[in-house]
N, C-alpha and C positions, 0 to 999 in steps of 0.2 A: 386159664391164662397162659400157663407154660406151654400148653399144646398149641395155642394160637401163635405165640411167639416163635415156637419151633417151626410151625408151618410157614410163617412169613419168612424166616431165615432160609428155609429150604427153597421156597419160591424165588427168593432173591438170588440165591446161589445158582439156581437153574437158569434164570434169566442172564446172569453174568456169564455163565459158561456158554450159553447159546450165543451171546453177543461176541465173545472172544472167538468162538468157532466160526461165526459168520465173517468176522474181520480177517481171520487167517486162512479161510478156505480159498483155494486157488480160483482165480477169475479168468475163465477161458477167453472172454471177450477182451479183457485188458491185455492178455498175452497176444491175442490176434492183432490188436491195434498197435502193439509194440513191435510187431514183426516177428514174434516168436511163434511161428505157425506150428511147428512140431509140438511144442509145449501145449498150445491150444488144443491140438488134436488129442493129446494124451488126457488132458483134463476133461474134455467132452466125453471121451470113451468111459472114463471113470463115472461121470455123471449119468451117462446112459446105462451103465451097468447097474446103478442104483435105481434109476427110473427111466425105462425105455420110452416112456411117453413124454419126456422133456423136450418140447419142441424147440426151445431156445438152444439146447445143446445140438440138436440136429442142424440148426441154421448156422451156428458158429463153426461147427466142424466142417460143414460144406464150404464155407468161406475160406477156411484155412487149407483144406485139401485142394481147392481150386488154385490157390496161390502156390501150392507145392506141385501143381500139375498132376495130381493124382485124380484124374477125372472120373474113371470108372468107380472108384471108391466113393467119391463125392456124390455121384449119381445114385448110388445105393442108399446113402443117407438122405438124399433129397427125396427119393421116392418114399422112403419110410416117413419122412416129415410130411409129405403130401397126403399120405394115408391118414395121418393124425389130424390134419387140417387142410382140406382141399382148397380153401380160399386164402391161405396165408400168402400174401404177395411176395414176401421174401423168398419163399420156396419156389414160387413161380419164376421169379427172376433168376434164381440160381439154376433152375432146370433149363431155362433159356440160354444162360451163359455157357453152361456145360455143353449143351447141344451145339452152340455156335463153335466152340473150340474143337468139337469132334467132327465138324463139317456137316452136321445134319441141319441144313439150312431151313427147310420147311418147318421142322419141329421148333427150331429156335424162333422163327418168326411167330409161330403160334403162341409160344409162351410170352414173347415180348409184347405182342398185341394184347394178350390177356392182362399182362401187368399194366400196360399203359391205360387200358380201359378201366381197370379196378383202382389204380393208384396214379391218376394223372399228374400228381405232384409228389409222388413217392420219393423216398430218399435216394433211390438209384435210377430215377427216371432219365437222368442225363446219360448214364451208361447204357441203359436200355435202348435209347434212340440212337446212340453212337453205334452200338453193335448191330442194330437193325439196319442202319445205313450201310455197314460193311457187308451184311448179308445181301442187300440189294446190289451192291457193287459186284459181288461174286456172281450174281445172277444176270448182270448186265442191265439192270433196271435203274438207269442213272437218274431219271426223274424222281422215282420213288426214293432213291438214295439221297437226292438233294433235299427232299422234304424232311427225311429222318435226320440227316446231319445238320440241317439248318435248325431243327428243334434242339438237337444236342448242344450246339454252340449258343443257342439262346439261354440254355440253363447254365452252361459253363463258357462264358465268352472269352476267357483268357487262356484257353487251351489251344496253343499254336498248332499242335499236331492235328487236332480235329479240324481246324480251319484249312490245313493242307489237304486233308481228305475231302472236305467239302469242295474245295477248288478243283481237285482232280475229278470229282464227280461232275461238276459243271462243265469242265473242259471236255469230258467225254460225251456230255449231253449236247455239246455245241453251243453252250451259253458262254461265249468266250469273255465278254466284258465282265460278267459277274464272276467268272473264274479268276480273272486278274485281280478283281477287288478282294476276293477271298485269299489269294496268294499274298497280296500286299498286307492284308490284315495279319496273316500268319507271320510275315517278316517284321511287322511292327511289334509283335510280341516276342519274336526271337529272330534276330537278324542273321543268325548262323544257319538257318534251315536251307540246306542246299536243294532239297526237293522243291521248295517254294521258288527259289531263284531260278532253277531250271525250268519250272513250270511257266513262269512269266516269259523267259527267253523263248521257250517252245511256242507259246501262243503268239508272241510278237513276230516270230519268224513265220508262223503260219499265216498271220494277217498280212504281212509284207508280201508273201508269195502270191496272195490272191488279189493284190491291188494291180 
């Protein structure tokens, strides 16, 4: 009987200690969400030192490193994460975003298209379509950019800056009436956007000169 009680007490103390440890263990994701990117990186490195196969740590450290503009370092962790799970859409999106910031447009599009196909309603689908649109703008493919940015604002309709980019795309594609509508939508969300104001003035001047 004494042995059984001793076993139960030992087990209880183990569970209590584990729970206390779990509650006090640093949370890299919480630090990232709080904007403490350096702290998130340090925590993830400690986690990966303990377990190099921790995919969650690879993902969070990549997010933090991107925000710190340490892109080469982020890509190394992203590739390691992709080696762990080729089909994790978070890693796919991360690699696309890094490629975009590094100016590797074709690679970025490949990753973005892979993400959109695998996770059409994924948590970062809005950003994926926005960056996809920006890549097409770089390439001068304004019709493609229109489709991508239209999808982006479908997911996030209150992003005034994205509406400006959509309007700019339509303006360059020659779809002037739709461009004005997009600029006006941007101004309805943020009346101080000078790019939108100038865009409308530019189009109206262009229309007047052709009459």
